[in-house]
Wavefront OBJ file of the C-alpha trace (Angstrom):
o trace
v -62.995 -12.780 12.564
v -62.255 -9.375 14.070
v -59.991 -11.043 16.610
v -58.016 -12.807 13.840
v -57.628 -9.549 11.907
v -56.469 -7.777 15.088
v -53.883 -10.502 15.807
v -52.641 -10.457 12.207
v -52.387 -6.649 12.270
v -50.555 -6.722 15.598
v -48.085 -9.293 14.310
v -47.509 -7.223 11.152
v -46.819 -4.104 13.212
v -44.538 -6.062 15.536
v -42.560 -7.489 12.602
v -42.314 -4.075 10.994
v -41.104 -2.555 14.251
v -38.561 -5.314 14.701
v -37.288 -4.836 11.132
v -36.988 -1.089 11.658
v -35.126 -1.632 14.919
v -32.743 -4.044 13.196
v -32.109 -1.569 10.373
v -31.515 1.262 12.863
v -29.091 -0.920 14.855
v -27.273 -1.951 11.670
v -26.868 1.648 10.537
v -25.933 2.940 13.986
v -22.145 2.753 13.728
v -19.257 5.117 13.084
v -18.569 5.081 9.354
v -15.252 6.942 9.210
v -11.860 5.947 10.546
v -8.513 7.744 10.324
v -5.139 6.256 11.271
v -1.570 7.516 11.613
v 1.130 4.864 11.335
v 4.886 4.504 11.323
v 5.663 2.163 8.429
v 8.763 0.149 7.578
v 9.076 -0.137 3.785
v 11.106 -3.201 2.794
v 11.507 -3.787 -0.969
v 11.796 -7.368 -2.197
v 13.495 -6.399 -5.422
v 14.814 -8.247 -8.444
v 15.770 -6.878 -11.859
v 16.482 -7.741 -15.450
v 19.170 -5.242 -16.501
v 20.169 -4.950 -20.136
v 23.741 -4.594 -21.487
v 25.592 -4.577 -18.136
v 23.569 -7.300 -16.357
v 23.511 -7.743 -12.599
v 20.650 -7.108 -10.210
v 19.110 -4.132 -8.395
v 19.361 -3.122 -4.738
v 16.826 -0.713 -3.209
v 17.227 0.515 0.354
v 14.760 -0.017 3.198
v 13.222 2.991 4.904
v 10.762 4.050 7.626
v 8.043 6.612 6.867
v 4.905 8.183 8.375
v 1.645 7.091 6.782
v -1.896 8.478 6.876
v -4.998 6.547 5.858
v -8.743 7.121 5.712
v -11.332 4.337 5.902
v -15.042 4.456 5.084
v -17.340 1.672 6.328
v -20.214 0.711 4.034
v -21.338 -1.786 6.680
v -19.810 -2.875 9.988
v -17.773 -5.482 8.092
v -17.028 -3.971 4.679
v -14.900 -0.873 4.189
v -12.677 0.935 1.697
v -9.322 2.387 2.750
v -7.184 5.044 1.051
v -3.528 4.881 2.098
v -1.211 7.882 1.696
v 2.541 8.098 2.218
v 5.807 8.755 0.414
v 9.242 7.173 0.739
v 12.808 7.818 -0.411
v 15.116 4.991 -1.514
v 18.754 4.699 -2.525
v 19.257 2.592 -5.659
v 22.248 0.791 -7.174
v 22.970 -2.223 -9.329
v 24.882 -5.224 -7.996
v 27.253 -7.500 -9.875
v 27.174 -5.515 -13.110
v 29.736 -5.940 -15.891
v 31.053 -2.585 -17.117
v 34.232 -3.926 -18.736
v 33.009 -2.651 -22.132
v 33.691 0.902 -20.922
v 36.914 0.046 -19.141
v 35.479 -0.902 -15.757
v 35.416 -4.147 -13.731
v 33.418 -7.233 -14.698
v 31.585 -7.447 -11.349
v 30.741 -4.180 -9.627
v 27.941 -2.031 -8.223
v 26.719 1.026 -10.128
v 25.325 3.902 -8.080
v 21.969 5.117 -9.457
v 21.336 7.766 -6.815
v 17.976 7.989 -5.102
v 14.286 8.322 -5.889
v 11.061 9.195 -4.046
v 7.983 6.969 -4.385
v 4.432 8.259 -3.945
v 2.225 5.148 -3.878
v -1.451 6.010 -3.167
v -3.251 2.721 -2.521
v -6.965 1.923 -2.338
v -8.098 -1.344 -0.745
v -11.462 -2.998 -0.170
v -11.509 -4.595 3.274
v -13.452 -7.160 5.262
v -13.420 -6.577 9.046
v -14.015 -9.588 11.282
v -15.670 -9.337 14.716
v -16.523 -5.609 14.540
v -18.058 -5.653 18.037
v -14.995 -7.135 19.759
v -11.899 -5.437 21.186
v -9.657 -7.300 18.729
v -10.796 -6.538 15.185
v -8.783 -8.345 12.477
v -9.264 -7.475 8.811
v -8.030 -8.372 5.342
v -7.998 -6.292 2.177
v -7.191 -6.312 -1.517
v -6.819 -3.348 -3.826
v -4.875 -1.350 -6.341
v -1.767 0.802 -6.094
v -0.432 3.488 -8.417
v 3.171 4.484 -7.780
v 4.586 7.818 -8.919
v 8.385 8.218 -9.050
v 9.610 11.769 -8.457
v 12.534 13.918 -7.247
v 15.000 11.586 -8.955
v 18.667 12.137 -8.094
v 20.811 10.150 -10.525
v 23.922 10.299 -8.349
v 27.481 10.933 -9.525
v 27.977 7.975 -11.879
v 25.464 8.225 -14.727
v 23.884 11.159 -16.539
v 20.183 10.453 -15.868
v 17.723 7.814 -14.626
v 14.058 7.615 -15.664
v 11.362 5.527 -13.961
v 7.951 4.683 -15.428
v 4.977 5.232 -13.114
v 3.075 1.975 -12.666
v -0.030 0.236 -11.309
v 0.239 -2.709 -8.934
v -1.831 -5.137 -6.865
v -2.021 -4.585 -3.091
v -2.796 -7.212 -0.433
v -3.415 -6.309 3.203
v -3.970 -7.848 6.632
v -4.203 -6.075 9.954
v -5.634 -5.775 13.426
v -7.320 -2.944 15.321
v -7.368 -3.092 19.125
v -10.041 -0.936 20.751
v -8.890 1.309 23.604
v -12.170 3.257 23.804
v -15.202 3.455 21.523
v -13.351 6.188 19.625
v -9.616 5.383 19.793
v -7.668 2.239 18.954
v -4.213 0.812 18.223
v -3.457 -0.628 14.793
v -0.980 -3.127 13.323
v -1.010 -3.486 9.538
v 0.898 -5.491 6.914
v 0.711 -4.825 3.184
v 2.352 -6.398 0.170
v 2.452 -4.348 -3.033
v 3.301 -6.058 -6.307
v 5.029 -3.274 -8.221
v 7.018 -3.477 -11.454
v 8.598 -0.528 -13.260
v 10.712 0.001 -16.360
v 13.862 2.078 -15.872
v 16.089 3.743 -18.462
v 19.603 4.710 -17.390
v 21.285 7.355 -19.532
v 25.012 6.562 -19.273
v 26.080 8.602 -22.280
v 28.559 10.423 -20.049
v 30.445 7.107 -19.736
v 30.120 6.006 -23.365
v 28.527 8.027 -26.213
v 24.895 7.007 -26.802
v 24.882 4.404 -24.009
v 21.397 3.819 -22.586
v 20.770 0.896 -20.238
v 17.206 -0.489 -20.008
v 16.041 -2.380 -16.939
v 12.837 -4.013 -15.742
v 12.613 -3.961 -11.937
v 10.207 -5.721 -9.578
v 10.190 -3.673 -6.369
v 7.415 -5.633 -4.587
v 7.734 -3.945 -1.161
v 6.443 -5.175 2.195
v 4.943 -2.412 4.351
v 4.732 -3.117 8.083
v 2.932 -0.416 10.035
v 2.088 0.304 13.686
v -0.038 3.258 14.722
v -3.103 4.738 16.332
v -6.509 5.614 14.958
v -9.840 7.251 15.624
v -13.395 6.417 14.515
v -16.030 9.068 13.996
l 1 2 3 4 5 6 7 8 9 10 11 12 13 14 15 16 17 18 19 20 21 22 23 24 25 26 27 28 29 30 31 32 33 34 35 36 37 38 39 40 41 42 43 44 45 46 47 48 49 50 51 52 53 54 55 56 57 58 59 60 61 62 63 64 65 66 67 68 69 70 71 72 73 74 75 76 77 78 79 80 81 82 83 84 85 86 87 88 89 90 91 92 93 94 95 96 97 98 99 100 101 102 103 104 105 106 107 108 109 110 111 112 113 114 115 116 117 118 119 120 121 122 123 124 125 126 127 128 129 130 131 132 133 134 135 136 137 138 139 140 141 142 143 144 145 146 147 148 149 150 151 152 153 154 155 156 157 158 159 160 161 162 163 164 165 166 167 168 169 170 171 172 173 174 175 176 177 178 179 180 181 182 183 184 185 186 187 188 189 190 191 192 193 194 195 196 197 198 199 200 201 202 203 204 205 206 207 208 209 210 211 212 213 214 215 216 217 218 219 220 221 222 223 224 225
């Protein structure tokens, strides 16, 4: 009887020790990651423009980007992405014959800065390997600021907007602390724009609904700590 109790107690202690070792191993990982990337921002735009018709054209650009990632487990993490970009904007194929212009022309709408903080929830595959692919989904909120309306119209207003963000990427480990990163994001972003063209015709305001929907392709380096 005493021998059975001793064996049962030993097995219980062994199981408890094994469980504690597993928990310690699971929690023994670097939970923070920071990356610096160069990012190509490529809008995939289309627009519904009132009164003058046509479509929208938004320029591509390349920007620096900073992001911070927190790992809840070795596989699951949340990433906050920070960056800002400047884009030139104009309409294409618009009809401004009602104010004495051509029936098919481009209208310069100046430039605008976008500040699109984005938060994604990620799943990281193969966290112990050198190649560490991941996917993510999250939310974006884009703020439009420093608007320059250009020399054609009087003013341009953009509505700030929420959007869905999808993400896929790959980290390649150089050391236990440093790595190289390649990242691709798609942001589904729609904004309402009001163009004040009262300088061209009294009381003329042109509404537009624009899908910007940019692709963001980034390459950079990172550090875990």
